[in-house]
C-alpha positions as a Markdown table, in Angstrom:
| # | Residue | x | y | z |
|---|---|---|---|---|
| 1 | Met | 0.0 | 0.0 | 0.0 |
| 2 | Thr | 1.3 | 3.5 | -0.9 |
| 3 | Thr | 1.0 | 6.5 | 1.4 |
| 4 | Ser | -0.6 | 9.6 | -0.2 |
| 5 | Thr | 1.5 | 12.7 | -0.1 |
| 6 | Thr | -1.3 | 15.0 | -1.1 |
| 7 | Lys | -1.6 | 18.0 | 1.1 |
| 8 | Arg | -4.9 | 19.1 | 2.6 |
| 9 | Ala | -6.4 | 22.5 | 2.6 |
| 10 | Leu | -9.7 | 23.4 | 4.5 |
| 11 | Val | -11.6 | 26.5 | 3.4 |
| 12 | Val | -14.0 | 27.8 | 5.9 |
| 13 | Arg | -16.2 | 30.6 | 4.8 |
| 14 | Gly | -19.3 | 32.5 | 5.8 |
| 15 | Gly | -20.5 | 35.5 | 7.8 |
| 16 | Trp | -21.3 | 38.9 | 6.3 |
| 17 | Asp | -22.0 | 38.6 | 2.6 |
| 18 | Gly | -20.6 | 42.0 | 1.9 |
| 19 | His | -17.1 | 40.5 | 2.1 |
| 20 | Gln | -18.0 | 38.0 | -0.6 |
| 21 | Pro | -16.8 | 35.0 | 1.3 |
| 22 | Val | -17.8 | 32.6 | -1.5 |
| 23 | Glu | -16.5 | 34.5 | -4.4 |
| 24 | Thr | -13.2 | 35.4 | -2.8 |
| 25 | Thr | -12.4 | 31.9 | -1.6 |
| 26 | Asp | -13.5 | 30.4 | -4.9 |
| 27 | Ser | -10.9 | 32.5 | -6.6 |
| 28 | Phe | -8.2 | 30.6 | -4.6 |
| 29 | Leu | -9.4 | 27.0 | -5.1 |
| 30 | Leu | -7.6 | 26.4 | -8.4 |
| 31 | Phe | -4.4 | 27.9 | -6.9 |
| 32 | Leu | -4.6 | 25.5 | -4.0 |
| 33 | Gln | -5.2 | 22.5 | -6.3 |
| 34 | Glu | -2.4 | 23.5 | -8.6 |
| 35 | His | 0.0 | 23.5 | -5.5 |
| 36 | Gly | -1.0 | 20.0 | -4.6 |
| 37 | Tyr | -3.7 | 20.5 | -2.1 |
| 38 | Asp | -6.8 | 18.4 | -1.8 |
| 39 | Val | -9.4 | 21.1 | -0.9 |
| 40 | Arg | -12.4 | 20.8 | 1.3 |
| 41 | Val | -14.9 | 23.7 | 1.5 |
| 42 | Glu | -17.2 | 24.2 | 4.5 |
| 43 | Asp | -19.8 | 26.9 | 5.0 |
| 44 | Ala | -19.8 | 26.6 | 8.8 |
| 45 | Thr | -17.3 | 26.2 | 11.6 |
| 46 | Ala | -18.6 | 22.8 | 12.9 |
| 47 | Val | -15.7 | 21.1 | 11.1 |
| 48 | Tyr | -13.3 | 22.7 | 13.6 |
| 49 | Ala | -14.6 | 20.3 | 16.3 |
| 50 | Asp | -13.5 | 17.3 | 14.2 |
| 51 | Ala | -10.1 | 16.8 | 15.9 |
| 52 | Asp | -9.1 | 13.7 | 13.9 |
| 53 | Tyr | -9.8 | 15.5 | 10.6 |
| 54 | Leu | -8.1 | 18.8 | 11.5 |
| 55 | Ala | -5.0 | 16.9 | 12.6 |
| 56 | Gly | -4.4 | 16.0 | 9.0 |
| 57 | Val | -5.1 | 19.5 | 7.6 |
| 58 | Asp | -2.0 | 21.4 | 6.4 |
| 59 | Val | -3.7 | 24.8 | 6.1 |
| 60 | Val | -7.0 | 26.4 | 7.0 |
| 61 | Val | -8.1 | 29.3 | 4.8 |
| 62 | Gln | -10.8 | 31.2 | 6.6 |
| 63 | Thr | -13.0 | 34.1 | 5.6 |
| 64 | Asn | -15.8 | 34.3 | 8.1 |
| 65 | Thr | -16.8 | 37.8 | 9.2 |
| 66 | Met | -18.8 | 38.9 | 12.3 |
| 67 | Ser | -19.7 | 35.3 | 13.2 |
| 68 | Thr | -19.9 | 33.3 | 16.4 |
| 69 | Ile | -18.2 | 30.0 | 17.2 |
| 70 | Glu | -18.9 | 27.2 | 19.6 |
| 71 | Gly | -16.5 | 26.4 | 22.4 |
| 72 | Asp | -15.6 | 23.0 | 21.1 |
| 73 | Glu | -15.1 | 24.3 | 17.6 |
| 74 | Leu | -12.7 | 27.1 | 18.7 |
| 75 | Arg | -10.8 | 24.7 | 20.9 |
| 76 | Gly | -10.4 | 22.4 | 18.0 |
| 77 | Leu | -9.0 | 25.1 | 15.8 |
| 78 | Ile | -6.6 | 26.4 | 18.4 |
| 79 | Thr | -5.4 | 22.9 | 19.1 |
| 80 | Ala | -4.9 | 22.1 | 15.4 |
| 81 | Val | -2.8 | 25.3 | 15.0 |
| 82 | Arg | -0.7 | 24.6 | 18.0 |
| 83 | Asn | 0.0 | 21.2 | 16.6 |
| 84 | Gly | 1.1 | 22.5 | 13.2 |
| 85 | Thr | -1.9 | 23.3 | 11.1 |
| 86 | Gly | -1.5 | 26.6 | 9.3 |
| 87 | Leu | -4.2 | 29.3 | 9.4 |
| 88 | Ala | -4.5 | 32.0 | 6.8 |
| 89 | Gly | -7.0 | 34.6 | 5.9 |
| 90 | Trp | -7.7 | 38.2 | 4.9 |
| 91 | His | -9.7 | 41.2 | 6.0 |
| 92 | Gly | -12.7 | 40.7 | 8.3 |
| 93 | Gly | -12.8 | 37.1 | 7.4 |
| 94 | Ile | -9.9 | 36.5 | 9.9 |
| 95 | Ala | -9.4 | 39.8 | 11.8 |
| 96 | Asp | -13.1 | 40.3 | 12.6 |
| 97 | Ser | -14.4 | 36.7 | 12.9 |
| 98 | Tyr | -15.4 | 36.0 | 16.5 |
| 99 | Arg | -15.4 | 39.2 | 18.4 |
| 100 | Ser | -16.6 | 37.7 | 21.7 |
| 101 | Ser | -13.7 | 35.2 | 22.0 |
| 102 | Ala | -10.6 | 36.4 | 23.7 |
| 103 | Asp | -8.9 | 33.1 | 22.9 |
| 104 | Tyr | -9.4 | 33.6 | 19.2 |
| 105 | Leu | -8.1 | 37.2 | 19.3 |
| 106 | Gln | -5.0 | 35.9 | 21.1 |
| 107 | Leu | -4.5 | 33.3 | 18.4 |
| 108 | Ile | -4.8 | 35.8 | 15.5 |
| 109 | Gly | -3.0 | 38.7 | 17.1 |
| 110 | Gly | -5.2 | 41.5 | 15.8 |
| 111 | Gln | -8.8 | 42.7 | 15.9 |
| 112 | Phe | -10.6 | 45.0 | 13.5 |
| 113 | Ala | -11.6 | 48.2 | 15.3 |
| 114 | Ala | -12.7 | 50.6 | 12.5 |
| 115 | His | -12.4 | 51.7 | 8.9 |
| 116 | Pro | -12.5 | 55.5 | 8.7 |
| 117 | Pro | -15.0 | 57.1 | 6.3 |
| 118 | Arg | -13.8 | 58.9 | 3.3 |
| 119 | Ala | -15.5 | 62.2 | 4.1 |
| 120 | Val | -17.7 | 63.9 | 6.7 |
| 121 | Pro | -21.1 | 62.3 | 7.3 |
| 122 | Asp | -23.1 | 64.8 | 5.2 |
| 123 | Glu | -20.9 | 64.1 | 2.2 |
| 124 | Leu | -21.4 | 60.3 | 2.2 |
| 125 | Ala | -23.4 | 58.3 | -0.2 |
| 126 | Gly | -24.9 | 55.8 | 2.3 |
| 127 | Asp | -23.3 | 52.8 | 0.7 |
| 128 | Ala | -20.1 | 50.7 | 1.0 |
| 129 | Ser | -18.1 | 53.2 | -0.9 |
| 130 | Asp | -18.4 | 55.6 | 2.1 |
| 131 | Asn | -15.5 | 53.6 | 3.7 |
| 132 | Phe | -13.3 | 53.3 | 0.6 |
| 133 | Val | -10.3 | 55.6 | 1.0 |
| 134 | Arg | -7.1 | 55.8 | -1.0 |
| 135 | His | -4.3 | 54.7 | 1.2 |
| 136 | Thr | -0.8 | 53.1 | 1.1 |
| 137 | Val | 0.3 | 49.7 | 2.3 |
| 138 | Asp | 4.0 | 50.1 | 3.3 |
| 139 | Ile | 6.3 | 47.2 | 3.5 |
| 140 | Val | 8.3 | 47.2 | 6.7 |
| 141 | Pro | 11.9 | 47.8 | 5.5 |
| 142 | Glu | 13.4 | 45.3 | 7.9 |
| 143 | Arg | 11.0 | 42.6 | 6.7 |
| 144 | Ala | 11.3 | 43.3 | 3.0 |
| 145 | Asp | 13.1 | 40.0 | 2.4 |
| 146 | His | 10.4 | 37.9 | 4.0 |
| 147 | Pro | 9.1 | 35.4 | 1.4 |
| 148 | Ile | 5.5 | 36.8 | 1.6 |
| 149 | Val | 6.5 | 40.3 | 0.6 |
| 150 | Ala | 9.8 | 39.9 | -1.1 |
| 151 | Gly | 10.1 | 42.0 | -4.2 |
| 152 | Ile | 6.9 | 44.0 | -3.4 |
| 153 | Ser | 7.1 | 47.7 | -2.9 |
| 154 | Gly | 4.6 | 49.8 | -1.0 |
| 155 | Phe | 1.3 | 49.9 | -3.0 |
| 156 | Glu | -1.9 | 51.9 | -3.0 |
| 157 | Leu | -5.4 | 50.7 | -2.7 |
| 158 | Thr | -8.9 | 52.4 | -2.7 |
| 159 | Thr | -10.8 | 50.3 | -0.2 |
| 160 | Glu | -11.4 | 49.9 | 3.5 |
| 161 | Gln | -8.4 | 50.9 | 5.5 |
| 162 | Tyr | -8.3 | 48.8 | 8.7 |
| 163 | Trp | -7.6 | 50.2 | 12.1 |
| 164 | Val | -6.7 | 47.1 | 14.1 |
| 165 | Leu | -5.8 | 46.5 | 17.7 |
| 166 | Ser | -2.8 | 44.3 | 18.0 |
| 167 | Asp | 0.2 | 43.2 | 20.1 |
| 168 | Asp | 3.9 | 43.1 | 19.6 |
| 169 | Tyr | 4.1 | 39.3 | 19.3 |
| 170 | Asn | 3.2 | 39.7 | 15.6 |
| 171 | Asp | 5.8 | 39.7 | 12.9 |
| 172 | Val | 4.5 | 42.8 | 11.0 |
| 173 | Leu | 5.4 | 42.7 | 7.3 |
| 174 | Ala | 3.5 | 45.8 | 6.2 |
| 175 | Thr | 1.7 | 48.7 | 7.8 |
| 176 | Thr | -0.8 | 51.4 | 6.9 |
| 177 | Thr | -1.1 | 54.8 | 8.4 |
| 178 | Leu | -4.5 | 56.4 | 8.9 |
| 179 | Ala | -4.5 | 60.1 | 8.5 |
| 180 | Ala | -5.8 | 62.5 | 11.1 |
| 181 | Arg | -8.2 | 64.7 | 9.2 |
| 182 | Asp | -10.0 | 67.8 | 10.6 |
| 183 | Phe | -13.2 | 65.9 | 11.2 |
| 184 | Asp | -11.6 | 62.8 | 12.8 |
| 185 | Pro | -11.7 | 62.5 | 16.6 |
| 186 | Trp | -8.1 | 61.3 | 16.8 |
| 187 | His | -5.4 | 64.0 | 16.7 |
| 188 | Arg | -2.4 | 62.4 | 15.0 |
| 189 | Pro | -1.9 | 59.8 | 12.3 |
| 190 | Val | -2.2 | 56.2 | 13.5 |
| 191 | Thr | 0.0 | 53.4 | 12.0 |
| 192 | Cys | -1.5 | 49.9 | 12.2 |
| 193 | Pro | -0.3 | 46.5 | 10.9 |
| 194 | Ala | -1.7 | 45.6 | 7.5 |
| 195 | Ile | 0.0 | 42.3 | 6.9 |
| 196 | Trp | 1.4 | 40.1 | 9.6 |
| 197 | Thr | 2.4 | 36.6 | 10.7 |
| 198 | Arg | 2.3 | 34.9 | 14.0 |
| 199 | Gln | 3.8 | 31.6 | 15.3 |
| 200 | Trp | 1.5 | 29.7 | 17.6 |
| 201 | Gly | 2.8 | 26.5 | 19.0 |
| 202 | Gln | 4.0 | 24.5 | 16.0 |
| 203 | Gly | 1.6 | 26.4 | 13.7 |
| 204 | Arg | 1.8 | 29.5 | 11.6 |
| 205 | Val | -0.8 | 32.2 | 11.3 |
| 206 | Phe | -1.0 | 34.7 | 8.3 |
| 207 | Val | -3.3 | 37.8 | 8.2 |
| 208 | Ser | -3.7 | 40.3 | 5.4 |
| 209 | Thr | -6.1 | 43.2 | 6.2 |
| 210 | Pro | -6.5 | 44.2 | 2.6 |
| 211 | Gly | -9.1 | 41.9 | 1.0 |
| 212 | His | -12.5 | 43.5 | 1.4 |
| 213 | Asp | -14.1 | 41.9 | -1.7 |
| 214 | Leu | -13.2 | 40.1 | -4.9 |
| 215 | Ala | -12.0 | 43.3 | -6.6 |
| 216 | Val | -9.4 | 43.9 | -3.8 |
| 217 | Val | -8.3 | 40.3 | -3.6 |
| 218 | Gln | -7.7 | 40.4 | -7.4 |
| 219 | Asp | -5.3 | 43.4 | -7.1 |
| 220 | Pro | -1.9 | 41.9 | -8.2 |
| 221 | Asn | -0.1 | 42.9 | -5.0 |
| 222 | Val | -2.8 | 41.7 | -2.7 |
| 223 | Arg | -3.2 | 38.5 | -4.6 |
| 224 | Thr | 0.5 | 37.8 | -4.5 |
| 225 | Val | 0.6 | 38.4 | -0.8 |
| 226 | Ile | -2.3 | 36.2 | 0.0 |
| 227 | Glu | -1.1 | 33.3 | -2.2 |
| 228 | Arg | 2.3 | 33.5 | -0.6 |
| 229 | Gly | 0.8 | 33.8 | 2.8 |
| 230 | Ile | -1.3 | 30.7 | 2.4 |
| 231 | Leu | 1.8 | 28.7 | 1.3 |
| 232 | Trp | 3.9 | 30.1 | 4.1 |
| 233 | Ala | 1.4 | 29.3 | 6.8 |
| 234 | Ser | 0.9 | 25.7 | 5.5 |
| 235 | Arg | 2.4 | 22.9 | 7.5 |
């Protein structure tokens, strides 16, 4: 009998439809398959409670915004990562998934706090574009040779700019600086991590805050970062 060397990827998606969890994850399925992964797609977090299955997963790709998770599911995910399963994701699908869980926030290393509007309230259109601002993602000079961002210069996007709460255990690969405009309640620019990694037990965690929807995920720089991040995080 021969032993299969096929790698396993688990895609877990759901939550707020505005982040296009189906469309964005679908856009990476062929990429995963081309890199030798057998891909399983789940639209709920119940699979995280299956310890035997997760033990054989090389990377979890999650996009699940503003959701809840059961205790046994979260314990299963954290245990799998500690034992070597990678975890990768983008935007609110990983940095704004389970707001009520301190254990999840510690695993990820960052939590979405806000995305500033592009203008004062009486100049807004009342749709998603109200939070789309032109901003720069700056590669951290000391981390420019990291395999996830190597060869990528700072780049600009017009999309949600994430203000995240984080800690210094993260290996920050890129940052973004939120301006302090006349109508903002903060009084100086605020620099937040935009792309980071985190080692948790034997596992690796990768987070890209750019990735609001399919259009952003398809930006060449964002796409490259996410593809590399998934492979980097994988067991």
